[in-house]
PyMOL CGO cylinders between C-alpha atoms (Angstrom):
from pymol import cmd
from pymol.cgo import CYLINDER

trace = [
    CYLINDER, 1.59, -37.62, -12.20, 5.15, -36.59, -13.16, 0.3, 1, 1, 1, 1, 1, 1,
    CYLINDER, 5.15, -36.59, -13.16, 5.79, -33.89, -15.66, 0.3, 1, 1, 1, 1, 1, 1,
    CYLINDER, 5.79, -33.89, -15.66, 7.24, -36.44, -18.07, 0.3, 1, 1, 1, 1, 1, 1,
    CYLINDER, 7.24, -36.44, -18.07, 3.76, -37.98, -18.34, 0.3, 1, 1, 1, 1, 1, 1,
    CYLINDER, 3.76, -37.98, -18.34, 2.13, -34.68, -19.29, 0.3, 1, 1, 1, 1, 1, 1,
    CYLINDER, 2.13, -34.68, -19.29, 1.22, -33.92, -22.92, 0.3, 1, 1, 1, 1, 1, 1,
    CYLINDER, 1.22, -33.92, -22.92, 4.36, -32.58, -24.63, 0.3, 1, 1, 1, 1, 1, 1,
    CYLINDER, 4.36, -32.58, -24.63, 3.02, -29.10, -25.26, 0.3, 1, 1, 1, 1, 1, 1,
    CYLINDER, 3.02, -29.10, -25.26, 2.22, -28.62, -21.62, 0.3, 1, 1, 1, 1, 1, 1,
    CYLINDER, 2.22, -28.62, -21.62, 5.69, -29.53, -20.30, 0.3, 1, 1, 1, 1, 1, 1,
    CYLINDER, 5.69, -29.53, -20.30, 7.47, -26.35, -19.38, 0.3, 1, 1, 1, 1, 1, 1,
    CYLINDER, 7.47, -26.35, -19.38, 10.84, -27.15, -21.14, 0.3, 1, 1, 1, 1, 1, 1,
    CYLINDER, 10.84, -27.15, -21.14, 9.21, -28.27, -24.27, 0.3, 1, 1, 1, 1, 1, 1,
    CYLINDER, 9.21, -28.27, -24.27, 6.82, -25.31, -24.25, 0.3, 1, 1, 1, 1, 1, 1,
    CYLINDER, 6.82, -25.31, -24.25, 9.74, -22.94, -23.86, 0.3, 1, 1, 1, 1, 1, 1,
    CYLINDER, 9.74, -22.94, -23.86, 11.57, -24.49, -26.87, 0.3, 1, 1, 1, 1, 1, 1,
    CYLINDER, 11.57, -24.49, -26.87, 8.43, -24.37, -29.04, 0.3, 1, 1, 1, 1, 1, 1,
    CYLINDER, 8.43, -24.37, -29.04, 7.03, -20.99, -28.05, 0.3, 1, 1, 1, 1, 1, 1,
    CYLINDER, 7.03, -20.99, -28.05, 9.78, -19.01, -26.27, 0.3, 1, 1, 1, 1, 1, 1,
    CYLINDER, 9.78, -19.01, -26.27, 10.41, -18.21, -22.62, 0.3, 1, 1, 1, 1, 1, 1,
    CYLINDER, 10.41, -18.21, -22.62, 7.91, -15.29, -22.62, 0.3, 1, 1, 1, 1, 1, 1,
    CYLINDER, 7.91, -15.29, -22.62, 5.02, -17.77, -23.12, 0.3, 1, 1, 1, 1, 1, 1,
    CYLINDER, 5.02, -17.77, -23.12, 5.71, -19.42, -19.74, 0.3, 1, 1, 1, 1, 1, 1,
    CYLINDER, 5.71, -19.42, -19.74, 4.20, -18.50, -16.40, 0.3, 1, 1, 1, 1, 1, 1,
    CYLINDER, 4.20, -18.50, -16.40, 6.31, -17.69, -13.35, 0.3, 1, 1, 1, 1, 1, 1,
    CYLINDER, 6.31, -17.69, -13.35, 5.78, -21.14, -12.08, 0.3, 1, 1, 1, 1, 1, 1,
    CYLINDER, 5.78, -21.14, -12.08, 6.75, -22.75, -15.36, 0.3, 1, 1, 1, 1, 1, 1,
    CYLINDER, 6.75, -22.75, -15.36, 9.99, -20.72, -15.51, 0.3, 1, 1, 1, 1, 1, 1,
    CYLINDER, 9.99, -20.72, -15.51, 10.80, -21.52, -11.92, 0.3, 1, 1, 1, 1, 1, 1,
    CYLINDER, 10.80, -21.52, -11.92, 10.09, -25.26, -12.53, 0.3, 1, 1, 1, 1, 1, 1,
    CYLINDER, 10.09, -25.26, -12.53, 12.69, -25.38, -15.39, 0.3, 1, 1, 1, 1, 1, 1,
    CYLINDER, 12.69, -25.38, -15.39, 15.16, -23.88, -12.94, 0.3, 1, 1, 1, 1, 1, 1,
    CYLINDER, 15.16, -23.88, -12.94, 14.27, -26.35, -10.20, 0.3, 1, 1, 1, 1, 1, 1,
    CYLINDER, 14.27, -26.35, -10.20, 14.46, -29.26, -12.69, 0.3, 1, 1, 1, 1, 1, 1,
    CYLINDER, 14.46, -29.26, -12.69, 12.88, -31.75, -10.28, 0.3, 1, 1, 1, 1, 1, 1,
    CYLINDER, 12.88, -31.75, -10.28, 10.13, -31.73, -7.63, 0.3, 1, 1, 1, 1, 1, 1,
    CYLINDER, 10.13, -31.73, -7.63, 10.05, -33.39, -4.25, 0.3, 1, 1, 1, 1, 1, 1,
    CYLINDER, 10.05, -33.39, -4.25, 8.14, -36.37, -3.00, 0.3, 1, 1, 1, 1, 1, 1,
    CYLINDER, 8.14, -36.37, -3.00, 4.36, -35.80, -3.81, 0.3, 1, 1, 1, 1, 1, 1,
    CYLINDER, 4.36, -35.80, -3.81, 5.07, -32.63, -5.84, 0.3, 1, 1, 1, 1, 1, 1,
    CYLINDER, 5.07, -32.63, -5.84, 6.10, -32.14, -9.44, 0.3, 1, 1, 1, 1, 1, 1,
    CYLINDER, 6.10, -32.14, -9.44, 8.52, -29.43, -10.32, 0.3, 1, 1, 1, 1, 1, 1,
    CYLINDER, 8.52, -29.43, -10.32, 5.64, -27.20, -11.31, 0.3, 1, 1, 1, 1, 1, 1,
    CYLINDER, 5.64, -27.20, -11.31, 3.78, -28.01, -8.12, 0.3, 1, 1, 1, 1, 1, 1,
    CYLINDER, 3.78, -28.01, -8.12, 6.85, -27.15, -6.11, 0.3, 1, 1, 1, 1, 1, 1,
    CYLINDER, 6.85, -27.15, -6.11, 7.36, -23.94, -8.06, 0.3, 1, 1, 1, 1, 1, 1,
    CYLINDER, 7.36, -23.94, -8.06, 3.78, -22.90, -7.34, 0.3, 1, 1, 1, 1, 1, 1,
    CYLINDER, 3.78, -22.90, -7.34, 4.30, -23.73, -3.65, 0.3, 1, 1, 1, 1, 1, 1,
    CYLINDER, 4.30, -23.73, -3.65, 7.52, -21.63, -3.46, 0.3, 1, 1, 1, 1, 1, 1,
    CYLINDER, 7.52, -21.63, -3.46, 5.89, -18.62, -5.26, 0.3, 1, 1, 1, 1, 1, 1,
    CYLINDER, 5.89, -18.62, -5.26, 3.19, -18.67, -2.73, 0.3, 1, 1, 1, 1, 1, 1,
    CYLINDER, 3.19, -18.67, -2.73, 5.55, -19.05, 0.22, 0.3, 1, 1, 1, 1, 1, 1,
    CYLINDER, 5.55, -19.05, 0.22, 7.76, -16.16, -0.91, 0.3, 1, 1, 1, 1, 1, 1,
    CYLINDER, 7.76, -16.16, -0.91, 4.90, -14.04, -2.08, 0.3, 1, 1, 1, 1, 1, 1,
    CYLINDER, 4.90, -14.04, -2.08, 5.99, -14.03, -5.81, 0.3, 1, 1, 1, 1, 1, 1,
    CYLINDER, 5.99, -14.03, -5.81, 8.92, -14.34, -8.11, 0.3, 1, 1, 1, 1, 1, 1,
    CYLINDER, 8.92, -14.34, -8.11, 10.62, -11.10, -7.28, 0.3, 1, 1, 1, 1, 1, 1,
    CYLINDER, 10.62, -11.10, -7.28, 10.83, -11.86, -3.45, 0.3, 1, 1, 1, 1, 1, 1,
    CYLINDER, 10.83, -11.86, -3.45, 12.18, -15.23, -4.22, 0.3, 1, 1, 1, 1, 1, 1,
    CYLINDER, 12.18, -15.23, -4.22, 14.92, -13.83, -6.44, 0.3, 1, 1, 1, 1, 1, 1,
    CYLINDER, 14.92, -13.83, -6.44, 15.75, -11.20, -3.78, 0.3, 1, 1, 1, 1, 1, 1,
    CYLINDER, 15.75, -11.20, -3.78, 15.92, -13.64, -0.85, 0.3, 1, 1, 1, 1, 1, 1,
    CYLINDER, 15.92, -13.64, -0.85, 19.26, -13.89, 0.95, 0.3, 1, 1, 1, 1, 1, 1,
    CYLINDER, 19.26, -13.89, 0.95, 20.99, -17.31, 1.31, 0.3, 1, 1, 1, 1, 1, 1,
    CYLINDER, 20.99, -17.31, 1.31, 19.57, -18.07, 4.78, 0.3, 1, 1, 1, 1, 1, 1,
    CYLINDER, 19.57, -18.07, 4.78, 15.94, -17.33, 3.80, 0.3, 1, 1, 1, 1, 1, 1,
    CYLINDER, 15.94, -17.33, 3.80, 16.19, -19.14, 0.45, 0.3, 1, 1, 1, 1, 1, 1,
    CYLINDER, 16.19, -19.14, 0.45, 17.63, -22.27, 1.88, 0.3, 1, 1, 1, 1, 1, 1,
    CYLINDER, 17.63, -22.27, 1.88, 14.93, -22.65, 4.51, 0.3, 1, 1, 1, 1, 1, 1,
    CYLINDER, 14.93, -22.65, 4.51, 12.33, -23.53, 1.95, 0.3, 1, 1, 1, 1, 1, 1,
    CYLINDER, 12.33, -23.53, 1.95, 11.31, -26.92, 0.63, 0.3, 1, 1, 1, 1, 1, 1,
    CYLINDER, 11.31, -26.92, 0.63, 13.24, -28.14, -2.35, 0.3, 1, 1, 1, 1, 1, 1,
    CYLINDER, 13.24, -28.14, -2.35, 15.89, -25.45, -2.07, 0.3, 1, 1, 1, 1, 1, 1,
    CYLINDER, 15.89, -25.45, -2.07, 19.39, -25.37, -0.68, 0.3, 1, 1, 1, 1, 1, 1,
    CYLINDER, 19.39, -25.37, -0.68, 22.89, -23.95, -1.14, 0.3, 1, 1, 1, 1, 1, 1,
    CYLINDER, 22.89, -23.95, -1.14, 23.43, -25.52, -4.57, 0.3, 1, 1, 1, 1, 1, 1,
    CYLINDER, 23.43, -25.52, -4.57, 20.20, -23.99, -5.89, 0.3, 1, 1, 1, 1, 1, 1,
    CYLINDER, 20.20, -23.99, -5.89, 21.06, -20.65, -4.32, 0.3, 1, 1, 1, 1, 1, 1,
    CYLINDER, 21.06, -20.65, -4.32, 24.43, -20.70, -5.97, 0.3, 1, 1, 1, 1, 1, 1,
    CYLINDER, 24.43, -20.70, -5.97, 22.80, -21.52, -9.35, 0.3, 1, 1, 1, 1, 1, 1,
    CYLINDER, 22.80, -21.52, -9.35, 20.30, -18.74, -9.02, 0.3, 1, 1, 1, 1, 1, 1,
    CYLINDER, 20.30, -18.74, -9.02, 23.00, -16.21, -8.17, 0.3, 1, 1, 1, 1, 1, 1,
    CYLINDER, 23.00, -16.21, -8.17, 25.00, -17.31, -11.28, 0.3, 1, 1, 1, 1, 1, 1,
    CYLINDER, 25.00, -17.31, -11.28, 21.90, -16.93, -13.44, 0.3, 1, 1, 1, 1, 1, 1,
    CYLINDER, 21.90, -16.93, -13.44, 21.16, -13.46, -12.05, 0.3, 1, 1, 1, 1, 1, 1,
    CYLINDER, 21.16, -13.46, -12.05, 24.80, -12.37, -12.57, 0.3, 1, 1, 1, 1, 1, 1,
    CYLINDER, 24.80, -12.37, -12.57, 24.83, -13.64, -16.17, 0.3, 1, 1, 1, 1, 1, 1,
    CYLINDER, 24.83, -13.64, -16.17, 21.75, -11.64, -16.86, 0.3, 1, 1, 1, 1, 1, 1,
    CYLINDER, 21.75, -11.64, -16.86, 23.36, -8.61, -15.37, 0.3, 1, 1, 1, 1, 1, 1,
    CYLINDER, 23.36, -8.61, -15.37, 26.53, -9.02, -17.34, 0.3, 1, 1, 1, 1, 1, 1,
    CYLINDER, 26.53, -9.02, -17.34, 24.54, -9.66, -20.62, 0.3, 1, 1, 1, 1, 1, 1,
    CYLINDER, 24.54, -9.66, -20.62, 22.70, -6.42, -20.30, 0.3, 1, 1, 1, 1, 1, 1,
    CYLINDER, 22.70, -6.42, -20.30, 25.87, -4.56, -19.40, 0.3, 1, 1, 1, 1, 1, 1,
    CYLINDER, 25.87, -4.56, -19.40, 27.60, -6.00, -22.45, 0.3, 1, 1, 1, 1, 1, 1,
    CYLINDER, 27.60, -6.00, -22.45, 24.63, -5.03, -24.63, 0.3, 1, 1, 1, 1, 1, 1,
    CYLINDER, 24.63, -5.03, -24.63, 25.22, -1.42, -23.55, 0.3, 1, 1, 1, 1, 1, 1,
    CYLINDER, 25.22, -1.42, -23.55, 29.00, -1.51, -23.79, 0.3, 1, 1, 1, 1, 1, 1,
    CYLINDER, 29.00, -1.51, -23.79, 29.47, -3.35, -27.08, 0.3, 1, 1, 1, 1, 1, 1,
    CYLINDER, 29.47, -3.35, -27.08, 30.66, -0.28, -28.83, 0.3, 1, 1, 1, 1, 1, 1,
    CYLINDER, 30.66, -0.28, -28.83, 27.57, 0.77, -30.71, 0.3, 1, 1, 1, 1, 1, 1,
    CYLINDER, 27.57, 0.77, -30.71, 25.60, 3.93, -30.19, 0.3, 1, 1, 1, 1, 1, 1,
    CYLINDER, 25.60, 3.93, -30.19, 22.71, 3.59, -27.68, 0.3, 1, 1, 1, 1, 1, 1,
    CYLINDER, 22.71, 3.59, -27.68, 19.73, 3.79, -29.98, 0.3, 1, 1, 1, 1, 1, 1,
    CYLINDER, 19.73, 3.79, -29.98, 17.33, 1.82, -27.86, 0.3, 1, 1, 1, 1, 1, 1,
    CYLINDER, 17.33, 1.82, -27.86, 15.83, 3.48, -24.78, 0.3, 1, 1, 1, 1, 1, 1,
    CYLINDER, 15.83, 3.48, -24.78, 14.47, 0.00, -23.86, 0.3, 1, 1, 1, 1, 1, 1,
    CYLINDER, 14.47, 0.00, -23.86, 18.02, -1.35, -23.62, 0.3, 1, 1, 1, 1, 1, 1,
    CYLINDER, 18.02, -1.35, -23.62, 18.99, 1.46, -21.24, 0.3, 1, 1, 1, 1, 1, 1,
    CYLINDER, 18.99, 1.46, -21.24, 15.84, 0.90, -19.29, 0.3, 1, 1, 1, 1, 1, 1,
    CYLINDER, 15.84, 0.90, -19.29, 16.47, -2.90, -18.93, 0.3, 1, 1, 1, 1, 1, 1,
    CYLINDER, 16.47, -2.90, -18.93, 19.99, -2.28, -17.72, 0.3, 1, 1, 1, 1, 1, 1,
    CYLINDER, 19.99, -2.28, -17.72, 19.04, 0.42, -15.19, 0.3, 1, 1, 1, 1, 1, 1,
    CYLINDER, 19.04, 0.42, -15.19, 16.12, -1.55, -14.00, 0.3, 1, 1, 1, 1, 1, 1,
    CYLINDER, 16.12, -1.55, -14.00, 18.41, -4.54, -13.26, 0.3, 1, 1, 1, 1, 1, 1,
    CYLINDER, 18.41, -4.54, -13.26, 20.86, -2.13, -11.47, 0.3, 1, 1, 1, 1, 1, 1,
    CYLINDER, 20.86, -2.13, -11.47, 18.32, -0.25, -9.33, 0.3, 1, 1, 1, 1, 1, 1,
    CYLINDER, 18.32, -0.25, -9.33, 14.97, -1.90, -8.92, 0.3, 1, 1, 1, 1, 1, 1,
    CYLINDER, 14.97, -1.90, -8.92, 15.71, -4.11, -6.03, 0.3, 1, 1, 1, 1, 1, 1,
    CYLINDER, 15.71, -4.11, -6.03, 17.57, -1.70, -3.94, 0.3, 1, 1, 1, 1, 1, 1,
    CYLINDER, 17.57, -1.70, -3.94, 15.89, -1.08, -0.48, 0.3, 1, 1, 1, 1, 1, 1,
    CYLINDER, 15.89, -1.08, -0.48, 16.83, 2.63, -0.49, 0.3, 1, 1, 1, 1, 1, 1,
    CYLINDER, 16.83, 2.63, -0.49, 16.47, 5.42, -3.00, 0.3, 1, 1, 1, 1, 1, 1,
    CYLINDER, 16.47, 5.42, -3.00, 19.53, 6.25, -5.13, 0.3, 1, 1, 1, 1, 1, 1,
    CYLINDER, 19.53, 6.25, -5.13, 20.28, 8.59, -7.98, 0.3, 1, 1, 1, 1, 1, 1,
    CYLINDER, 20.28, 8.59, -7.98, 22.49, 7.34, -10.80, 0.3, 1, 1, 1, 1, 1, 1,
    CYLINDER, 22.49, 7.34, -10.80, 24.09, 8.50, -14.03, 0.3, 1, 1, 1, 1, 1, 1,
    CYLINDER, 24.09, 8.50, -14.03, 24.61, 6.60, -17.36, 0.3, 1, 1, 1, 1, 1, 1,
    CYLINDER, 24.61, 6.60, -17.36, 27.39, 8.56, -19.13, 0.3, 1, 1, 1, 1, 1, 1,
    CYLINDER, 27.39, 8.56, -19.13, 27.58, 8.56, -23.00, 0.3, 1, 1, 1, 1, 1, 1,
    CYLINDER, 27.58, 8.56, -23.00, 30.04, 9.77, -25.61, 0.3, 1, 1, 1, 1, 1, 1,
    CYLINDER, 30.04, 9.77, -25.61, 28.98, 11.91, -28.60, 0.3, 1, 1, 1, 1, 1, 1,
    CYLINDER, 28.98, 11.91, -28.60, 27.88, 8.82, -30.43, 0.3, 1, 1, 1, 1, 1, 1,
    CYLINDER, 27.88, 8.82, -30.43, 25.80, 7.72, -27.49, 0.3, 1, 1, 1, 1, 1, 1,
    CYLINDER, 25.80, 7.72, -27.49, 28.14, 4.81, -26.59, 0.3, 1, 1, 1, 1, 1, 1,
    CYLINDER, 28.14, 4.81, -26.59, 28.23, 4.02, -22.85, 0.3, 1, 1, 1, 1, 1, 1,
    CYLINDER, 28.23, 4.02, -22.85, 31.31, 5.35, -21.01, 0.3, 1, 1, 1, 1, 1, 1,
    CYLINDER, 31.31, 5.35, -21.01, 30.37, 4.79, -17.45, 0.3, 1, 1, 1, 1, 1, 1,
    CYLINDER, 30.37, 4.79, -17.45, 27.52, 4.03, -14.88, 0.3, 1, 1, 1, 1, 1, 1,
    CYLINDER, 27.52, 4.03, -14.88, 27.62, 5.25, -11.35, 0.3, 1, 1, 1, 1, 1, 1,
    CYLINDER, 27.62, 5.25, -11.35, 25.36, 5.61, -8.39, 0.3, 1, 1, 1, 1, 1, 1,
    CYLINDER, 25.36, 5.61, -8.39, 26.09, 9.12, -7.20, 0.3, 1, 1, 1, 1, 1, 1,
    CYLINDER, 26.09, 9.12, -7.20, 23.73, 9.91, -4.34, 0.3, 1, 1, 1, 1, 1, 1,
    CYLINDER, 23.73, 9.91, -4.34, 21.68, 7.97, -1.89, 0.3, 1, 1, 1, 1, 1, 1,
    CYLINDER, 21.68, 7.97, -1.89, 18.53, 8.92, -0.02, 0.3, 1, 1, 1, 1, 1, 1,
    CYLINDER, 18.53, 8.92, -0.02, 15.21, 10.67, -0.93, 0.3, 1, 1, 1, 1, 1, 1,
    CYLINDER, 15.21, 10.67, -0.93, 15.61, 12.78, -3.97, 0.3, 1, 1, 1, 1, 1, 1,
    CYLINDER, 15.61, 12.78, -3.97, 15.25, 16.41, -2.94, 0.3, 1, 1, 1, 1, 1, 1,
    CYLINDER, 15.25, 16.41, -2.94, 17.27, 19.67, -3.10, 0.3, 1, 1, 1, 1, 1, 1,
    CYLINDER, 17.27, 19.67, -3.10, 19.47, 18.68, -0.26, 0.3, 1, 1, 1, 1, 1, 1,
    CYLINDER, 19.47, 18.68, -0.26, 20.60, 15.28, -1.64, 0.3, 1, 1, 1, 1, 1, 1,
    CYLINDER, 20.60, 15.28, -1.64, 21.55, 15.93, -5.19, 0.3, 1, 1, 1, 1, 1, 1,
    CYLINDER, 21.55, 15.93, -5.19, 24.42, 18.38, -5.91, 0.3, 1, 1, 1, 1, 1, 1,
    CYLINDER, 24.42, 18.38, -5.91, 24.75, 19.67, -9.52, 0.3, 1, 1, 1, 1, 1, 1,
    CYLINDER, 24.75, 19.67, -9.52, 28.45, 20.44, -8.89, 0.3, 1, 1, 1, 1, 1, 1,
    CYLINDER, 28.45, 20.44, -8.89, 29.14, 16.66, -8.18, 0.3, 1, 1, 1, 1, 1, 1,
    CYLINDER, 29.14, 16.66, -8.18, 27.15, 15.64, -11.28, 0.3, 1, 1, 1, 1, 1, 1,
    CYLINDER, 27.15, 15.64, -11.28, 29.09, 18.06, -13.49, 0.3, 1, 1, 1, 1, 1, 1,
    CYLINDER, 29.09, 18.06, -13.49, 32.40, 16.94, -11.94, 0.3, 1, 1, 1, 1, 1, 1,
    CYLINDER, 32.40, 16.94, -11.94, 31.63, 13.24, -12.70, 0.3, 1, 1, 1, 1, 1, 1,
    CYLINDER, 31.63, 13.24, -12.70, 30.57, 14.05, -16.25, 0.3, 1, 1, 1, 1, 1, 1,
    CYLINDER, 30.57, 14.05, -16.25, 33.73, 16.06, -17.06, 0.3, 1, 1, 1, 1, 1, 1,
    CYLINDER, 33.73, 16.06, -17.06, 36.00, 13.42, -15.47, 0.3, 1, 1, 1, 1, 1, 1,
    CYLINDER, 36.00, 13.42, -15.47, 34.65, 10.84, -18.02, 0.3, 1, 1, 1, 1, 1, 1,
    CYLINDER, 34.65, 10.84, -18.02, 34.58, 13.49, -20.92, 0.3, 1, 1, 1, 1, 1, 1,
    CYLINDER, 34.58, 13.49, -20.92, 30.89, 12.51, -21.42, 0.3, 1, 1, 1, 1, 1, 1,
    CYLINDER, 30.89, 12.51, -21.42, 28.86, 14.29, -24.14, 0.3, 1, 1, 1, 1, 1, 1,
    CYLINDER, 28.86, 14.29, -24.14, 25.50, 13.20, -22.93, 0.3, 1, 1, 1, 1, 1, 1,
    CYLINDER, 25.50, 13.20, -22.93, 23.95, 11.65, -19.84, 0.3, 1, 1, 1, 1, 1, 1,
    CYLINDER, 23.95, 11.65, -19.84, 20.85, 9.70, -18.81, 0.3, 1, 1, 1, 1, 1, 1,
    CYLINDER, 20.85, 9.70, -18.81, 19.69, 10.16, -15.20, 0.3, 1, 1, 1, 1, 1, 1,
    CYLINDER, 19.69, 10.16, -15.20, 18.05, 7.40, -13.27, 0.3, 1, 1, 1, 1, 1, 1,
    CYLINDER, 18.05, 7.40, -13.27, 16.65, 6.91, -9.81, 0.3, 1, 1, 1, 1, 1, 1,
    CYLINDER, 16.65, 6.91, -9.81, 14.59, 4.29, -8.16, 0.3, 1, 1, 1, 1, 1, 1,
    CYLINDER, 14.59, 4.29, -8.16, 11.38, 4.35, -6.13, 0.3, 1, 1, 1, 1, 1, 1,
    CYLINDER, 11.38, 4.35, -6.13, 11.64, 1.35, -3.69, 0.3, 1, 1, 1, 1, 1, 1,
    CYLINDER, 11.64, 1.35, -3.69, 7.86, 1.53, -3.23, 0.3, 1, 1, 1, 1, 1, 1,
    CYLINDER, 7.86, 1.53, -3.23, 7.56, 0.29, -6.74, 0.3, 1, 1, 1, 1, 1, 1,
    CYLINDER, 7.56, 0.29, -6.74, 5.43, 3.23, -7.83, 0.3, 1, 1, 1, 1, 1, 1,
    CYLINDER, 5.43, 3.23, -7.83, 7.43, 4.98, -10.62, 0.3, 1, 1, 1, 1, 1, 1,
    CYLINDER, 7.43, 4.98, -10.62, 5.62, 8.28, -10.75, 0.3, 1, 1, 1, 1, 1, 1,
    CYLINDER, 5.62, 8.28, -10.75, 7.71, 11.46, -10.98, 0.3, 1, 1, 1, 1, 1, 1,
    CYLINDER, 7.71, 11.46, -10.98, 7.30, 13.89, -8.17, 0.3, 1, 1, 1, 1, 1, 1,
    CYLINDER, 7.30, 13.89, -8.17, 7.58, 17.74, -8.31, 0.3, 1, 1, 1, 1, 1, 1,
    CYLINDER, 7.58, 17.74, -8.31, 10.97, 17.33, -6.62, 0.3, 1, 1, 1, 1, 1, 1,
    CYLINDER, 10.97, 17.33, -6.62, 12.10, 14.94, -9.37, 0.3, 1, 1, 1, 1, 1, 1,
    CYLINDER, 12.10, 14.94, -9.37, 11.01, 17.48, -11.98, 0.3, 1, 1, 1, 1, 1, 1,
    CYLINDER, 11.01, 17.48, -11.98, 12.79, 20.35, -10.18, 0.3, 1, 1, 1, 1, 1, 1,
    CYLINDER, 12.79, 20.35, -10.18, 16.04, 18.52, -9.81, 0.3, 1, 1, 1, 1, 1, 1,
    CYLINDER, 16.04, 18.52, -9.81, 16.04, 17.36, -13.41, 0.3, 1, 1, 1, 1, 1, 1,
    CYLINDER, 16.04, 17.36, -13.41, 15.64, 21.03, -14.53, 0.3, 1, 1, 1, 1, 1, 1,
    CYLINDER, 15.64, 21.03, -14.53, 18.43, 22.15, -12.23, 0.3, 1, 1, 1, 1, 1, 1,
    CYLINDER, 18.43, 22.15, -12.23, 20.85, 19.40, -13.49, 0.3, 1, 1, 1, 1, 1, 1,
    CYLINDER, 20.85, 19.40, -13.49, 19.96, 20.06, -17.08, 0.3, 1, 1, 1, 1, 1, 1,
    CYLINDER, 19.96, 20.06, -17.08, 20.75, 23.73, -16.64, 0.3, 1, 1, 1, 1, 1, 1,
    CYLINDER, 20.75, 23.73, -16.64, 24.07, 22.91, -14.94, 0.3, 1, 1, 1, 1, 1, 1,
    CYLINDER, 24.07, 22.91, -14.94, 25.09, 20.45, -17.59, 0.3, 1, 1, 1, 1, 1, 1,
    CYLINDER, 25.09, 20.45, -17.59, 24.14, 22.82, -20.45, 0.3, 1, 1, 1, 1, 1, 1,
    CYLINDER, 24.14, 22.82, -20.45, 26.75, 25.24, -19.11, 0.3, 1, 1, 1, 1, 1, 1,
    CYLINDER, 26.75, 25.24, -19.11, 29.37, 22.63, -20.09, 0.3, 1, 1, 1, 1, 1, 1,
    CYLINDER, 29.37, 22.63, -20.09, 27.71, 21.53, -23.35, 0.3, 1, 1, 1, 1, 1, 1,
    CYLINDER, 27.71, 21.53, -23.35, 26.52, 18.20, -22.09, 0.3, 1, 1, 1, 1, 1, 1,
    CYLINDER, 26.52, 18.20, -22.09, 23.08, 16.99, -23.22, 0.3, 1, 1, 1, 1, 1, 1,
    CYLINDER, 23.08, 16.99, -23.22, 20.57, 15.24, -20.96, 0.3, 1, 1, 1, 1, 1, 1,
    CYLINDER, 20.57, 15.24, -20.96, 18.91, 12.61, -23.00, 0.3, 1, 1, 1, 1, 1, 1,
    CYLINDER, 18.91, 12.61, -23.00, 16.43, 11.28, -20.41, 0.3, 1, 1, 1, 1, 1, 1,
    CYLINDER, 16.43, 11.28, -20.41, 15.63, 10.71, -16.75, 0.3, 1, 1, 1, 1, 1, 1,
    CYLINDER, 15.63, 10.71, -16.75, 14.22, 7.28, -15.97, 0.3, 1, 1, 1, 1, 1, 1,
    CYLINDER, 14.22, 7.28, -15.97, 12.43, 6.31, -12.81, 0.3, 1, 1, 1, 1, 1, 1,
    CYLINDER, 12.43, 6.31, -12.81, 12.78, 2.70, -11.87, 0.3, 1, 1, 1, 1, 1, 1,
    CYLINDER, 12.78, 2.70, -11.87, 10.01, 0.94, -10.01, 0.3, 1, 1, 1, 1, 1, 1,
    CYLINDER, 10.01, 0.94, -10.01, 7.81, -2.08, -10.73, 0.3, 1, 1, 1, 1, 1, 1,
    CYLINDER, 7.81, -2.08, -10.73, 6.87, -2.48, -14.31, 0.3, 1, 1, 1, 1, 1, 1,
    CYLINDER, 6.87, -2.48, -14.31, 8.52, -0.54, -17.09, 0.3, 1, 1, 1, 1, 1, 1,
    CYLINDER, 8.52, -0.54, -17.09, 10.67, 2.45, -16.26, 0.3, 1, 1, 1, 1, 1, 1,
    CYLINDER, 10.67, 2.45, -16.26, 9.05, 5.83, -16.54, 0.3, 1, 1, 1, 1, 1, 1,
    CYLINDER, 9.05, 5.83, -16.54, 10.74, 8.20, -18.99, 0.3, 1, 1, 1, 1, 1, 1,
    CYLINDER, 10.74, 8.20, -18.99, 10.67, 11.98, -18.56, 0.3, 1, 1, 1, 1, 1, 1,
    CYLINDER, 10.67, 11.98, -18.56, 10.98, 12.32, -22.29, 0.3, 1, 1, 1, 1, 1, 1,
    CYLINDER, 10.98, 12.32, -22.29, 8.05, 10.12, -22.93, 0.3, 1, 1, 1, 1, 1, 1,
    CYLINDER, 8.05, 10.12, -22.93, 6.02, 12.13, -20.39, 0.3, 1, 1, 1, 1, 1, 1,
    CYLINDER, 6.02, 12.13, -20.39, 7.09, 15.49, -21.94, 0.3, 1, 1, 1, 1, 1, 1,
    CYLINDER, 7.09, 15.49, -21.94, 8.96, 16.46, -18.85, 0.3, 1, 1, 1, 1, 1, 1,
    CYLINDER, 8.96, 16.46, -18.85, 12.32, 17.01, -20.44, 0.3, 1, 1, 1, 1, 1, 1,
]
cmd.load_cgo(trace, "trace")
C-alpha cells in the first residue's frame, strides 16, 4: 500500500507538519527527502532499506558520490540534493553564530562545532575566536593529528588569537572514534593553552570535544 493510503497521522510529511521534525524516525525523515519509493517499496520502505544498507543515517550522509549512487533509488540528482541540504544546514548554523549577537548559548556553539568537526576521519584541534561581547570573529582548524604535547603549539594559538584581536576563545577537537571523553593529554594541553592566553589577557571560555552524541564540555565537567 502506498503512503498516500496510510492514515494521515502516520504519513511522514503530515506527521512532521503536525508534530515537528523531531517526532520523526530516521526512516521517516529520509522518506520525506526521497519523496517517492521504487517498485514494490514505499518511500518509507526504501528509506529503511537504505539505512540498513548504509548502516545508519550518518554513514549515508557521509557517503561519497560513487558509493551513494550505487544504491537502490538513489542517483546523482539525489546526491546533489543531499549536498545542498547539508550545506544549507552548515550555513544556517554559521549564520546563527555570526549574526552579530553575543554568544550566550553553549548549545549553539556545540551544534556549529559538531557540524564542522564530527565527520572528519582524522583528529583536529580548532579555535572559535570571540570578541569582548562574545560575538564570533573567526573559526579555524589549527592543528591536525592526535592531541598531545608535540602536536599543539601554544605560540601558534596565541599568534592566531592576536591576529584577530580576540578577547576570548573556545577550543574544540574531535574524536573520530565517536567517544568524546577527555584524556589526560587533553586536560594538560588545555591548561597549557589557558596559561599562554592568560599572558595576553585572553579568556578561555570552554573546550569542547566532538564525537557521537552531544559535545563534551570541559566547563560542564569542572575541568576548566
